[in-house]
C-alpha positions in Angstrom: -25.3 -85.0 -92.2 -22.6 -82.6 -93.5 -24.5 -80.6 -93.3 -24.8 -80.5 -89.7 -20.6 -81.2 -89.3 -20.1 -78.1 -91.1 -22.7 -76.0 -89.4 -21.2 -77.1 -85.7 -17.6 -76.4 -87.0 -18.5 -73.2 -88.1 -20.0 -71.9 -84.4 -16.6 -74.0 -82.9 -14.6 -71.6 -85.2 -17.0 -68.8 -84.0 -16.3 -69.3 -80.6 -12.8 -70.2 -80.4 -12.5 -66.6 -82.3 -15.0 -65.0 -80.1 -12.8 -66.4 -77.1 -9.7 -65.1 -78.2 -10.5 -61.8 -79.1 -11.8 -61.5 -75.3 -8.4 -63.4 -74.6 -6.6 -60.8 -76.5 -8.6 -58.0 -75.2 -7.6 -59.0 -72.0 -4.3 -59.3 -72.4 -4.1 -56.1 -73.1 -6.6 -54.3 -71.5 -4.4 -52.2 -68.4 -4.6 -53.8 -64.9 -6.6 -51.8 -62.5 -4.3 -50.1 -59.9 -5.3 -50.3 -56.3 -7.2 -47.7 -54.9 -4.1 -44.9 -53.9 -3.7 -45.2 -50.1 -5.0 -41.4 -48.6 -1.5 -39.6 -47.8 -2.2 -39.2 -44.0 -2.7 -35.7 -43.2 0.2 -33.0 -42.1 1.0 -32.6 -40.0 0.0 -29.0 -37.9 3.2 -26.9 -36.8 2.8 -26.8 -32.8 1.6 -23.6 -31.8 4.2 -21.1 -30.7 4.6 -21.1 -27.0 3.7 -18.0 -25.1 6.9 -16.6 -23.4 6.4 -17.1 -19.7 5.5 -14.0 -17.4 8.2 -14.6 -14.3 7.3 -12.6 -11.6 7.8 -10.2 -10.9 9.8 -9.9 -14.3 11.9 -12.8 -14.2 15.0 -13.0 -16.9 15.2 -10.8 -18.9 13.5 -7.5 -17.2 12.2 -6.1 -20.6 12.0 -2.7 -22.1 8.7 -0.4 -21.0 8.9 -2.2 -17.4 8.3 0.1 -14.4 10.4 -1.5 -10.8 8.9 0.7 -7.6 10.9 -0.3 -4.3 11.0 0.5 -0.9 13.6 0.0 1.6 13.9 -0.2 5.8 17.6 0.2 7.4 18.4 0.1 10.6 22.1 0.7 10.5 25.7 2.9 12.4 28.5 4.7 10.6 31.6 5.7 11.3 34.0 8.5 10.2 34.5 12.0 11.9 31.4 11.4 13.4 29.7 8.1 15.1 26.3 7.9 14.1 23.3 5.7 14.2 20.9 5.7 11.6 17.2 4.8 10.8 16.7 4.5 7.0 13.4 4.7 4.7 14.4 5.0 0.4 11.8 4.7 -2.1 13.2 3.8 -5.6 11.0 4.2 -8.8 13.2 2.8 -12.5 12.1 2.6 -15.9 13.6 0.4 -17.8 15.2 1.5 -21.6 16.3 -1.4 -22.3 16.2 -4.9 -21.2 17.2 -5.6 -18.0 18.6 -1.6 -17.6 16.6 0.6 -15.9 16.6 4.2 -14.9 14.8 6.5 -12.4 15.1 8.5 -9.3 15.1 8.0 -5.6 14.7 9.6 -2.5 15.6 8.8 1.6 14.8 10.2 4.6 17.1 9.3 7.1 17.4 10.0 11.4 20.9 10.0 12.7 21.5 9.8 16.3 24.6 9.9 18.8 27.2 12.6 17.9 24.8 13.9 15.5 20.4 14.4 16.7 19.4 15.6 13.6 17.5 13.9 10.1 18.9 13.9 6.3 16.8 14.3 3.1 18.3 12.9 0.0 16.9 13.2 -3.4 19.1 11.9 -6.8 19.4 9.9 -9.9 19.3 6.5 -9.7 20.1 3.1 -12.3 19.4 -0.4 -11.5 20.7 -3.2 -14.4 19.1 -7.1 -13.4 21.0 -10.4 -14.3 18.9 -12.7 -15.4 21.1 -15.8 -14.6 18.9 -18.0 -12.4 16.9 -20.3 -14.2 13.9 -20.6 -12.1 13.7 -16.9 -12.3 12.0 -16.3 -9.1 15.2 -15.2 -7.4 17.6 -12.9 -9.7 20.4 -10.7 -8.4 21.3 -6.9 -9.8 23.6 -4.1 -9.2 22.7 -0.1 -8.9 23.8 3.2 -7.7 22.5 6.7 -7.0 24.1 10.9 -6.8 22.4 13.5 -5.6 21.7 15.8 -3.1 21.3 16.0 0.7 20.4 18.5 3.2 21.1 17.1 6.7 19.0 20.0 9.8 19.0 20.3 13.0 17.6 23.7 13.8 19.8 24.3 10.9 20.2 22.7 8.0 23.1 21.8 5.9 23.3 20.8 2.3 25.4 18.5 0.6 26.3 14.9 -2.0 25.6 11.7 -1.8 26.5 8.6 -3.3 25.9 5.0 -3.1 27.0 2.1 -4.8 25.9 -1.5 -4.6 23.0 -4.4 -5.1 21.2 -6.8 -4.2 18.5 -9.8 -4.9 15.0 -9.7 -5.5 12.8 -12.6 -4.7 9.4 -12.8 -6.4 6.4 -13.6 -4.1 4.0 -12.9 -7.0 3.1 -11.5 -10.1 4.2 -8.5 -9.4 5.6 -8.8 -5.7 8.9 -9.2 -4.5 11.1 -9.1 -1.0 14.2 -7.0 -2.3 17.5 -6.6 -0.4 20.6 -4.5 -0.7 23.5 -4.1 0.5 25.3 -0.4 -0.7 28.5 1.6 0.4 27.4 5.6 1.0 29.3 8.4 1.5 27.5 11.5 2.6 30.1 14.5 2.2 29.0 17.9 3.8 30.8 21.3 4.1 32.4 20.6 7.8 31.9 16.4 7.8 32.0 13.5 5.9 30.9 10.0 6.8 30.8 6.6 4.8 29.4 3.7 5.8 27.5 0.6 4.7 23.4 0.0 4.0 22.1 -2.5 4.5 18.4 -2.8 3.5 15.4 -5.0 3.1 11.9 -4.2 2.1 9.3 -4.8 -0.9 9.7 -4.2 -4.9 6.3 -4.3 -7.3 7.2 -4.7 -11.2 4.7 -3.2 -13.6 
């Protein structure tokens, strides 16, 4: 009997010792960490917006653009003579920097009343466009021209002309607009001078 009790006691001691050792090992073991949450994917940087191409050129008109227009006018002049005039003017400007174009112009004029003759003018032209309207479809510009003019009614006479003024362009397409201009023009010849307001309208193309 005593042997049985001794054996049971030894087994209990071993079980208790094993349990204590297991509990101590479990207590000292590092607690398992919950799985780390995956970092949210980095947001992709928004793609850069492509610049809008306003029609026909918008604001500003970029360096390297080409402006070509043709305008018509019916008007009257007063001075040394009273004159009625039909005019067609073509201009071409290359933009050497943003908004500033330089180029040339060619103008044909038919005069009547005190004179019955035709006139041809050719010269240098410059244009500055103001990009100040938010819709980029209508914008104003200023321009000037200076050159040589020749009139004739059988005999021809040469002189100088000077135009200063401006206008506005309304875009009706990507490369096409309606243009209106108002200029003060001076024509000077050896025998007479005349000056007046030129009001013109026509089309402009931007390339």
